[in-house]
N, C-alpha and C positions, 0 to 999 in steps of 0.2 A: 432637581437632579438631572444630570445629563445621561441619556441612554448610552449604553455601551455600543461601540461601533460594530457593524456586522462582521462576521468572520470572512476573511478574503482568501485565506489559504486553507483549503479543506482537503483532507485525505481520506481514502478508503482503505481499510486493512481487513485481512481475513485469510483463511486457509485457501488453498487452490480449489477452484470450483465453487466457492461460496456465493458467487453472484455479485461480488463487489464491483467488477468492471461494468456490469449492467447498471448497477445502482449509481455509479459515477456518471455514466452517460445520461441516465434519467434525471439526475439532479442538475446536470449542466443544462439540459433542455428546459427543465422547469425554471431555472434562474434566468435563462435567456428569455423565456416567455414573460418573465417579470421585468424585463428591460435591463438586466445586468449584462455587462461585458465580461464574458467568461472564456477562459482557456481550459480545455480538457487535455490532460497529459497523463503520462504513465511512467512507471519505473519497473525494471530498468528500461531506459529509453527516454524519450521526450526531447532529445536533441540529436543531431546527426552523429556525434561521437558516441553518445550513450547508446544509441540504437545499434551501433556496431558491437559494443560490448554486450548488449542484450543477447545477441546470437551466440556469444561465447558461453554465457552462464546458464542459458535456458535450454540448450540442446546438447546432445551427446550422452555418454554414459553417466549414470549417477555418481560414479567415483572419479569423474574427469578432473575435478578440482578438490583440493582440501578446503575445509571451512575457512582457513586462514587466507588462502589464495582468493576464494570467493569474496571475502570481506574487502580485500584490496580492490578487486575488480568492481564490486558494487559501489565502493566509495569513490572510485575514479569516475564511474558513470554518473553518480549523483552530483559530484562536483561540477561536471560539465553541464548537466541538466539545470542545476541551480544558476550557474553563470550565464548560460545561453537562453534559458526559457523562463524559469520561475522568477528570479530576481527582477529581470526587466519588466515582466508583466505586473508584478506587485508594485514596482516603482511607478508604473503608468496608471496605477489605481484600478487595475483589473482584478477580477476574482480568478483564482487558480484552483482547479479541482484535479487532484492527482490520484491515480490508481496505484497505490503503494508509495511508501516513502521510507524514512529511516526506521520506523517501527518494524518493518519486515526484516531488515537487517538485524535488528536487535533480537528477533526471534529465530529466523532461519539460520543465521551464522553465530549469533551471540549466545543463545541459550539452549538450542536443541542439538547442536552438533559439536559441542565442546564448551569449555568454560572460557568464553571469549567476551562476556558481557562488558567487562571493564575496558577491554581493548576497543570494542565497538564504540563505547561512549567517548573514549579519548580521541579516536579518529574523527568521530562526528563533531566534537567540540573544536578540534583543530582545523578540519577541512570543510565542514559544512556550516555549522553554527546557526541553523535555522530549524524551527519547530512549527508545525501546523497550528493554526488558530483552533481548529476543530477536526477531530478524527472520528469517523464512523467505523466501528469494528463489526463487520457482518459475521454473525455467529451461525454455524450450521453443523449438522451431524456430519462427522468426517467421512463416513462410508458413502453417504449420499453425495457429498461434495466431490469425493474422489471419483465416483462413477461418472459424474457430470464432467469433471475435468478431463478424464481420459476419453470420454465420448467425443470431445471436440476434435481430437486427432489434429491438433494444431502443429505438432512437431516440436513445440516448446514445452515438453512434458517431463523434463529431467527431474524436477522435484516431485511430481506425481509418481514417478517411477520408484521413488524411495519408499513407497508403500503406505498402508493404512496406519500402522503404528506411528510413523513419522507425522502424518497429518493429525492424528489424535493428540500427540504431544504439542504440536503447533497450536491446536485449538485451545488446549489448556493454557498455553503461554499467552495467547491473545486475550483470553478472558481475564487472566491475571493482570495483564498490562492495562486493560480497560479499568479494572478495579483500582489499580494503583494510581491512575491519572484521571480521576473523575472531573477535573477542571476542564479537560479538553476532549476526553473520549466518551463516546456514547455507544453502548453495546446494543446492537440491533438483531432481533431474531430473523435470521434469513430463511428459516424453514417455513415460508409462507409464499403466496403468489407474489411475483415481482412488483405488481402495482401496489399491493398492500404494503410491502417493504418500502417502496418509494414514498408512499404517503407518510409512513412513520418517519423516514429520514427527513422529509420536508417539514414535518411538524416540529422537529428539533431546532429549526432555523428561526 
């Protein structure tokens, strides 16, 4: 029997402040230490055009954009990111680790701020057409994650400013998403020291 190929497009998902960005960085460092050619990227962002859109959607008043407008902005950013960064790297045989991808849009715009799930999926199929090989969902207590996210004072806290109830709804959504896609999603307990979480992540590879 032939072994399955290793995952080359790996994403991290979770609520704001869950530690997914840290875990993405730690996994990238681990895989580079194993001799792999790795690109670490993020969403929104990851390409010059997408980084410009990032500043639009992550800053300002929580009511700055409707969920529908956000969906279009995130899809535009993702399209540019895929065209300019992700696809070229995968075509070169490199490993891509991405801090957030389409699952975040499915939850943030598609499920928690209106009944847009079908629209999200249709736009994704039409404009993106790419799914990760493996997704780590970092699960954490919403109150702890929110305190951590706000303490960063990054200026990109528009979604944190939507409050604890919003983060709790997101957490439920991410847990449901992981359960619905066991073929590619791994739910990871993020309420532990970062090194312990990173070891758990690495063990799934």
